[in-house]
C-alpha positions as a LaTeX table, in Angstrom:
\begin{tabular}{lrrr}
\hline
Residue & $x$ (\AA) & $y$ (\AA) & $z$ (\AA) \\
\hline
Met1 & $-45.64$ & $-80.45$ & 13.55 \\
Ser2 & $-47.26$ & $-82.00$ & 9.90 \\
Leu3 & $-50.74$ & $-84.08$ & 10.32 \\
Glu4 & $-50.31$ & $-85.84$ & 6.89 \\
Ala5 & $-48.70$ & $-89.01$ & 6.67 \\
Pro6 & $-46.50$ & $-90.34$ & 3.77 \\
Val7 & $-47.57$ & $-92.67$ & 1.60 \\
Lys8 & $-45.47$ & $-95.82$ & 0.80 \\
Val9 & $-46.63$ & $-97.43$ & $-2.63$ \\
Lys10 & $-45.17$ & $-100.53$ & $-4.63$ \\
Tyr11 & $-47.21$ & $-102.09$ & $-7.25$ \\
Ser12 & $-47.00$ & $-104.73$ & $-10.03$ \\
Met13 & $-49.60$ & $-104.93$ & $-13.58$ \\
Met14 & $-52.25$ & $-106.22$ & $-11.17$ \\
Ser15 & $-52.12$ & $-105.03$ & $-7.40$ \\
Ile16 & $-51.18$ & $-102.23$ & $-5.72$ \\
Val17 & $-50.18$ & $-102.28$ & $-2.35$ \\
Phe18 & $-49.73$ & $-99.40$ & 0.45 \\
Ser19 & $-49.92$ & $-98.22$ & 3.90 \\
Leu20 & $-51.04$ & $-95.21$ & 5.07 \\
Ile21 & $-48.75$ & $-94.60$ & 8.30 \\
Ala22 & $-48.81$ & $-91.68$ & 10.63 \\
Leu23 & $-46.02$ & $-89.66$ & 11.73 \\
Thr24 & $-47.36$ & $-89.75$ & 15.10 \\
Ser25 & $-49.43$ & $-91.77$ & 17.54 \\
His26 & $-51.49$ & $-90.55$ & 20.29 \\
Ala27 & $-53.40$ & $-91.50$ & 23.08 \\
Ala28 & $-57.45$ & $-92.06$ & 22.93 \\
Pro29 & $-59.32$ & $-88.81$ & 23.35 \\
Ser30 & $-59.98$ & $-87.96$ & 27.16 \\
Asn31 & $-63.55$ & $-87.90$ & 28.01 \\
Asp32 & $-63.07$ & $-84.14$ & 28.64 \\
Ile33 & $-61.89$ & $-83.91$ & 24.98 \\
Leu34 & $-65.10$ & $-86.23$ & 24.01 \\
Lys35 & $-67.31$ & $-83.96$ & 25.96 \\
Lys36 & $-66.35$ & $-80.87$ & 24.47 \\
Ile37 & $-66.89$ & $-82.32$ & 20.58 \\
Thr38 & $-70.30$ & $-83.75$ & 21.80 \\
Asp39 & $-71.42$ & $-80.24$ & 23.18 \\
Gln40 & $-70.71$ & $-78.34$ & 20.04 \\
Gly41 & $-73.49$ & $-80.95$ & 18.25 \\
Val42 & $-71.66$ & $-83.94$ & 17.24 \\
Pro43 & $-73.75$ & $-86.79$ & 17.96 \\
Val44 & $-72.84$ & $-88.92$ & 20.63 \\
Asp45 & $-73.36$ & $-92.26$ & 18.92 \\
Ala46 & $-71.53$ & $-91.36$ & 16.03 \\
Leu47 & $-68.36$ & $-90.17$ & 17.84 \\
Ser48 & $-68.36$ & $-93.51$ & 20.14 \\
Arg49 & $-68.83$ & $-95.69$ & 17.16 \\
Leu50 & $-65.94$ & $-93.95$ & 15.78 \\
Val51 & $-63.61$ & $-93.62$ & 18.88 \\
Lys52 & $-64.58$ & $-97.88$ & 19.52 \\
Phe53 & $-63.34$ & $-98.22$ & 15.37 \\
Met54 & $-60.15$ & $-96.45$ & 16.32 \\
Asp55 & $-59.37$ & $-98.27$ & 19.47 \\
Asp56 & $-60.15$ & $-101.87$ & 18.21 \\
Tyr57 & $-58.51$ & $-101.63$ & 14.73 \\
Gln58 & $-55.50$ & $-99.14$ & 14.90 \\
Gly59 & $-52.91$ & $-100.69$ & 13.07 \\
Arg60 & $-55.14$ & $-103.16$ & 11.13 \\
Thr61 & $-54.63$ & $-103.74$ & 7.37 \\
Phe62 & $-57.73$ & $-103.55$ & 5.15 \\
Gln63 & $-58.04$ & $-105.21$ & 1.75 \\
Gln64 & $-59.41$ & $-102.98$ & $-0.68$ \\
Gln65 & $-60.75$ & $-103.86$ & $-4.21$ \\
Thr66 & $-59.56$ & $-101.28$ & $-6.39$ \\
Tyr67 & $-58.91$ & $-100.91$ & $-9.99$ \\
Thr68 & $-55.61$ & $-99.94$ & $-12.43$ \\
Cys69 & $-56.35$ & $-97.74$ & $-15.83$ \\
Ala70 & $-55.08$ & $-98.37$ & $-19.33$ \\
Lys71 & $-53.78$ & $-94.92$ & $-20.06$ \\
Leu72 & $-52.74$ & $-94.09$ & $-16.61$ \\
Pro73 & $-49.64$ & $-94.90$ & $-14.51$ \\
Pro74 & $-49.93$ & $-97.99$ & $-12.19$ \\
Glu75 & $-50.08$ & $-95.85$ & $-9.00$ \\
Ser76 & $-52.63$ & $-93.49$ & $-10.56$ \\
Ile77 & $-55.57$ & $-93.22$ & $-8.08$ \\
Lys78 & $-57.39$ & $-90.85$ & $-10.77$ \\
Pro79 & $-60.58$ & $-92.83$ & $-12.08$ \\
Cys80 & $-61.05$ & $-93.86$ & $-15.59$ \\
Glu81 & $-63.82$ & $-95.09$ & $-17.99$ \\
Glu82 & $-65.39$ & $-98.78$ & $-16.92$ \\
Ser83 & $-63.65$ & $-100.23$ & $-20.17$ \\
Glu84 & $-60.45$ & $-99.06$ & $-19.41$ \\
Arg85 & $-60.36$ & $-100.73$ & $-15.82$ \\
Thr86 & $-58.64$ & $-103.68$ & $-14.74$ \\
Pro87 & $-59.24$ & $-105.19$ & $-11.54$ \\
Ser88 & $-56.88$ & $-104.70$ & $-8.81$ \\
Thr89 & $-56.34$ & $-105.19$ & $-5.01$ \\
Ser90 & $-55.23$ & $-102.57$ & $-2.54$ \\
Ile91 & $-54.25$ & $-103.20$ & 1.20 \\
Val92 & $-54.66$ & $-99.65$ & 3.46 \\
Thr93 & $-53.80$ & $-99.26$ & 7.17 \\
Leu94 & $-55.48$ & $-97.63$ & 9.71 \\
Ala95 & $-53.40$ & $-95.71$ & 12.14 \\
Asn96 & $-54.19$ & $-92.94$ & 14.71 \\
Pro97 & $-55.43$ & $-89.57$ & 13.39 \\
Glu98 & $-56.00$ & $-86.42$ & 14.69 \\
Leu99 & $-58.21$ & $-85.14$ & 12.35 \\
Val100 & $-61.51$ & $-86.87$ & 11.74 \\
Val101 & $-64.69$ & $-86.26$ & 10.01 \\
Ile102 & $-68.49$ & $-87.42$ & 10.88 \\
Ile103 & $-71.17$ & $-86.48$ & 8.52 \\
Asp104 & $-74.87$ & $-86.51$ & 10.12 \\
Phe105 & $-77.10$ & $-87.64$ & 7.11 \\
Ser106 & $-80.30$ & $-87.85$ & 9.29 \\
Arg107 & $-79.94$ & $-83.87$ & 9.34 \\
Ala108 & $-81.24$ & $-81.82$ & 6.30 \\
Ser109 & $-78.94$ & $-80.56$ & 3.74 \\
Thr110 & $-79.25$ & $-77.15$ & 4.36 \\
Glu111 & $-77.92$ & $-77.91$ & 8.07 \\
Lys112 & $-74.28$ & $-77.65$ & 8.96 \\
Arg113 & $-74.05$ & $-81.31$ & 8.77 \\
Phe114 & $-70.16$ & $-82.12$ & 8.34 \\
Phe115 & $-68.10$ & $-82.01$ & 11.39 \\
Phe116 & $-64.33$ & $-82.00$ & 11.06 \\
Ile117 & $-63.25$ & $-82.88$ & 14.13 \\
Asn118 & $-59.67$ & $-82.62$ & 16.03 \\
Leu119 & $-59.69$ & $-85.19$ & 18.63 \\
Lys120 & $-56.46$ & $-83.73$ & 20.62 \\
Thr121 & $-58.04$ & $-80.46$ & 21.00 \\
Gly122 & $-61.87$ & $-80.73$ & 20.83 \\
Glu123 & $-62.25$ & $-78.57$ & 18.48 \\
Val124 & $-65.21$ & $-79.03$ & 15.64 \\
Met125 & $-65.95$ & $-77.03$ & 12.23 \\
Lys126 & $-69.29$ & $-77.26$ & 10.67 \\
His127 & $-69.80$ & $-77.29$ & 7.21 \\
Leu128 & $-72.75$ & $-78.09$ & 4.70 \\
Val129 & $-72.59$ & $-81.03$ & 2.77 \\
Ser130 & $-74.38$ & $-82.75$ & $-0.16$ \\
His131 & $-75.58$ & $-86.34$ & $-0.27$ \\
Gly132 & $-76.22$ & $-88.75$ & $-3.41$ \\
Ile133 & $-79.25$ & $-88.23$ & $-5.57$ \\
Gly134 & $-79.92$ & $-91.86$ & $-5.35$ \\
Ser135 & $-80.37$ & $-91.19$ & $-1.40$ \\
Gly136 & $-83.26$ & $-88.70$ & $-1.89$ \\
Asn137 & $-83.62$ & $-85.91$ & $-4.44$ \\
Ser138 & $-84.61$ & $-83.43$ & $-1.54$ \\
Asn139 & $-83.25$ & $-81.81$ & 1.62 \\
Tyr140 & $-82.98$ & $-85.01$ & 3.32 \\
Ala141 & $-81.14$ & $-88.76$ & 2.55 \\
Ser142 & $-83.28$ & $-91.54$ & 3.14 \\
Arg143 & $-81.69$ & $-94.35$ & 1.14 \\
Phe144 & $-78.08$ & $-95.78$ & 1.63 \\
Ser145 & $-76.23$ & $-98.67$ & $-0.09$ \\
Asn146 & $-72.95$ & $-99.99$ & $-1.17$ \\
Ile147 & $-74.34$ & $-101.07$ & $-4.41$ \\
Lys148 & $-72.28$ & $-99.50$ & $-7.93$ \\
Asp149 & $-74.38$ & $-97.29$ & $-9.92$ \\
Ser150 & $-77.22$ & $-96.80$ & $-7.31$ \\
Arg151 & $-75.70$ & $-92.91$ & $-6.53$ \\
Gln152 & $-76.36$ & $-93.38$ & $-3.08$ \\
Thr153 & $-74.61$ & $-92.19$ & $-0.39$ \\
Ser154 & $-73.08$ & $-95.26$ & 1.65 \\
Leu155 & $-72.72$ & $-95.16$ & 5.36 \\
Gly156 & $-69.81$ & $-96.60$ & 7.28 \\
Ile157 & $-66.25$ & $-95.64$ & 8.14 \\
Tyr158 & $-63.94$ & $-94.44$ & 5.30 \\
Leu159 & $-59.96$ & $-93.85$ & 5.16 \\
Ala160 & $-58.87$ & $-90.97$ & 3.44 \\
Gly161 & $-56.28$ & $-91.97$ & 0.96 \\
Asp162 & $-54.47$ & $-89.28$ & $-1.49$ \\
Thr163 & $-55.45$ & $-86.93$ & $-3.54$ \\
Tyr164 & $-55.73$ & $-86.16$ & $-7.25$ \\
Met165 & $-57.12$ & $-83.16$ & $-9.46$ \\
Gly166 & $-60.60$ & $-84.28$ & $-10.90$ \\
Lys167 & $-63.64$ & $-82.46$ & $-12.54$ \\
Tyr168 & $-63.93$ & $-80.40$ & $-9.33$ \\
Gly169 & $-60.60$ & $-79.53$ & $-8.47$ \\
Arg170 & $-58.09$ & $-81.36$ & $-5.48$ \\
Thr171 & $-60.62$ & $-84.59$ & $-4.51$ \\
Leu172 & $-59.74$ & $-86.69$ & $-2.05$ \\
Arg173 & $-59.95$ & $-90.94$ & $-2.34$ \\
Leu174 & $-61.60$ & $-92.53$ & $-0.07$ \\
Tyr175 & $-61.18$ & $-96.27$ & 1.24 \\
Gly176 & $-64.94$ & $-97.89$ & 2.63 \\
Leu177 & $-63.52$ & $-100.07$ & 5.67 \\
Gln178 & $-67.22$ & $-101.31$ & 6.73 \\
Gly179 & $-69.30$ & $-103.62$ & 4.77 \\
Ser180 & $-71.83$ & $-100.93$ & 4.18 \\
Asn181 & $-69.22$ & $-99.10$ & 2.22 \\
Asp182 & $-65.95$ & $-101.43$ & 0.89 \\
Gln183 & $-66.98$ & $-100.79$ & $-2.55$ \\
Ala184 & $-66.38$ & $-97.28$ & $-2.42$ \\
Tyr185 & $-63.12$ & $-97.19$ & $-4.80$ \\
Asn186 & $-64.95$ & $-98.86$ & $-7.47$ \\
Arg187 & $-68.10$ & $-96.71$ & $-6.85$ \\
Asp188 & $-65.55$ & $-93.70$ & $-7.13$ \\
Ile189 & $-66.95$ & $-92.82$ & $-3.98$ \\
Val190 & $-64.89$ & $-89.63$ & $-3.07$ \\
Leu191 & $-64.65$ & $-86.66$ & $-1.55$ \\
His192 & $-64.76$ & $-83.12$ & $-3.65$ \\
Gly193 & $-66.00$ & $-79.68$ & $-3.69$ \\
Ala194 & $-69.00$ & $-78.56$ & $-6.23$ \\
Trp195 & $-70.61$ & $-75.35$ & $-6.72$ \\
Tyr196 & $-74.10$ & $-76.91$ & $-5.88$ \\
Ala197 & $-72.89$ & $-77.22$ & $-2.39$ \\
Ala198 & $-72.94$ & $-73.64$ & $-1.76$ \\
Asp199 & $-74.82$ & $-72.04$ & 1.12 \\
Thr200 & $-76.71$ & $-69.98$ & $-1.83$ \\
Phe201 & $-77.77$ & $-73.18$ & $-3.83$ \\
Pro202 & $-80.94$ & $-73.46$ & $-1.82$ \\
Asp203 & $-82.37$ & $-70.08$ & $-2.99$ \\
Ser204 & $-81.81$ & $-70.73$ & $-6.65$ \\
Ile205 & $-84.51$ & $-71.28$ & $-8.58$ \\
Asn206 & $-84.84$ & $-75.06$ & $-10.08$ \\
Pro207 & $-85.76$ & $-74.51$ & $-14.04$ \\
Lys208 & $-87.97$ & $-77.28$ & $-13.81$ \\
Thr209 & $-90.31$ & $-76.23$ & $-11.30$ \\
Gly210 & $-90.04$ & $-72.44$ & $-11.15$ \\
Gln211 & $-89.23$ & $-72.95$ & $-7.42$ \\
Lys212 & $-86.40$ & $-72.38$ & $-5.06$ \\
Phe213 & $-84.44$ & $-75.72$ & $-4.61$ \\
Gly214 & $-84.76$ & $-75.47$ & $-1.00$ \\
Arg215 & $-81.38$ & $-77.89$ & $-0.50$ \\
Leu216 & $-78.09$ & $-78.40$ & $-1.84$ \\
Gly217 & $-77.43$ & $-80.03$ & $-5.15$ \\
Val218 & $-77.19$ & $-83.98$ & $-5.46$ \\
Ser219 & $-74.30$ & $-85.96$ & $-6.08$ \\
Trp220 & $-73.81$ & $-89.24$ & $-7.67$ \\
Gly221 & $-72.81$ & $-90.67$ & $-4.14$ \\
Cys222 & $-69.97$ & $-88.73$ & $-2.79$ \\
Pro223 & $-70.15$ & $-86.16$ & 0.06 \\
Ala224 & $-69.42$ & $-83.01$ & $-1.85$ \\
Leu225 & $-68.79$ & $-79.83$ & $-0.08$ \\
Pro226 & $-68.72$ & $-75.90$ & $-1.01$ \\
Thr227 & $-65.85$ & $-75.24$ & $-3.40$ \\
Ser228 & $-63.60$ & $-73.19$ & $-0.87$ \\
Thr229 & $-64.12$ & $-75.31$ & 2.02 \\
Ala230 & $-62.85$ & $-78.61$ & 0.09 \\
Ala231 & $-59.62$ & $-76.75$ & $-0.79$ \\
Lys232 & $-59.25$ & $-75.98$ & 2.74 \\
Leu233 & $-59.99$ & $-79.19$ & 4.32 \\
Ile234 & $-59.18$ & $-81.61$ & 1.80 \\
Pro235 & $-55.26$ & $-81.14$ & 2.01 \\
Met236 & $-55.66$ & $-81.81$ & 5.86 \\
Leu237 & $-57.49$ & $-84.69$ & 5.79 \\
Lys238 & $-55.76$ & $-86.78$ & 3.10 \\
Asn239 & $-53.16$ & $-89.96$ & 3.87 \\
Gly240 & $-54.86$ & $-91.06$ & 7.07 \\
Ser241 & $-57.91$ & $-89.45$ & 8.52 \\
Leu242 & $-61.20$ & $-90.67$ & 8.96 \\
Val243 & $-64.34$ & $-89.79$ & 7.26 \\
Met244 & $-67.96$ & $-91.34$ & 8.65 \\
His245 & $-71.29$ & $-91.26$ & 7.00 \\
Tyr246 & $-73.39$ & $-91.80$ & 9.87 \\
Phe247 & $-77.51$ & $-92.05$ & 10.47 \\
Gly248 & $-78.10$ & $-93.30$ & 13.86 \\
Ser249 & $-81.04$ & $-95.48$ & 13.42 \\
Leu250 & $-79.43$ & $-97.31$ & 10.18 \\
Met251 & $-75.98$ & $-97.97$ & 10.91 \\
Asp252 & $-76.12$ & $-101.59$ & 11.98 \\
Asp253 & $-78.49$ & $-102.59$ & 9.29 \\
Ala254 & $-76.25$ & $-100.95$ & 6.12 \\
Leu255 & $-73.45$ & $-103.27$ & 7.16 \\
Thr256 & $-74.89$ & $-105.68$ & 4.80 \\
Gly257 & $-74.22$ & $-103.40$ & 1.91 \\
Gln258 & $-78.18$ & $-103.55$ & 0.75 \\
Glu259 & $-79.81$ & $-100.66$ & 0.46 \\
Val260 & $-81.52$ & $-99.46$ & 3.97 \\
Ser261 & $-83.85$ & $-96.73$ & 4.45 \\
Ala262 & $-85.47$ & $-94.77$ & 7.08 \\
Pro263 & $-89.31$ & $-93.27$ & 7.23 \\
Thr264 & $-89.33$ & $-89.60$ & 7.07 \\
Thr265 & $-90.71$ & $-89.35$ & 10.47 \\
Asp266 & $-87.63$ & $-91.19$ & 11.79 \\
Arg267 & $-85.72$ & $-88.87$ & 9.78 \\
Arg268 & $-86.74$ & $-85.94$ & 10.78 \\
Gln269 & $-86.85$ & $-86.90$ & 14.46 \\
Thr270 & $-83.40$ & $-88.02$ & 14.41 \\
Ala271 & $-82.35$ & $-84.68$ & 12.98 \\
Lys272 & $-84.04$ & $-82.77$ & 15.90 \\
Lys273 & $-81.62$ & $-84.18$ & 18.46 \\
\hline
\end{tabular}
C-alpha cells in the first residue's frame, strides 16, 4: 500500500487551491508506540505537541500565502525570481500521516537530530540535518524567525507538499501551519539534500580560518540533509507528511513569527536531555 497521497489541483491566474488527502486514515498512536518512539531519543515534548496538533487539526484546511511564476505553468511549485512572482493563495488540508519528522534544533548540527518517525510501527531513523545561517554560523542554532530574507530556520509544524527538481536535486515543498512558519512558501523554506550536510563536512578545512569547520554547512533557512538521505526520504514524505522544527524552550514564543533566541547555556543543556 502506498504511503503517498494524491494531490488534487485546480488553478486560476491568481490562486491555486489544492488538498493533500491521505489514502487511508489511522487511529492515533498507542501509548506503547509513543513510548517506543521516545525511548529512541525523540523528545517527549516534541512528540506530544505533534500528536496533539494532529488530533486537533486532522481534516482542517490551512490557507497559505504562495505565488505563481510568470515563466512557469500556474500549477508549478518551483521557485522563481522575486520579479517574476505574482501573489497567490493556496489551501492545504491536514490528513493523518503515518510518517512524520521531528528535527530537534536544540542539538548540535553534528548530532543526528533529524528523527524520521513511523507512527504506526514506532520505528525511528536518525539523520544529520543543517540549519539556516541566520540561526547561527556555528554548530548550534540559536535564533529563529518567520521573517523573509532572514535566512533563519523557522520553528513549528509544516505539511509536506509535492516535489520539484531544484539546485540540489529532488526538493520537497513545505507549507507552514503555524504563526511561527506560515511564510515558509514565500521564503522558499524547503527540504533538500546538500553536499555540506555530509558527515565528512565537519572535518573539512574552512579556508577562511585554516581550521576544521567542526559543524555541518549552513543553508539559507532550509533543513538540508545529506544528499543520499534526501534522495531516499523525500519521496516517502511528499504529499501529506508532517515535519516539525523543534526547540523546546522557544516553541510558544516563536508563534509570533518574530525572532526568538536562546542563550548558549540553555541550548547546550537542552541538547543533553
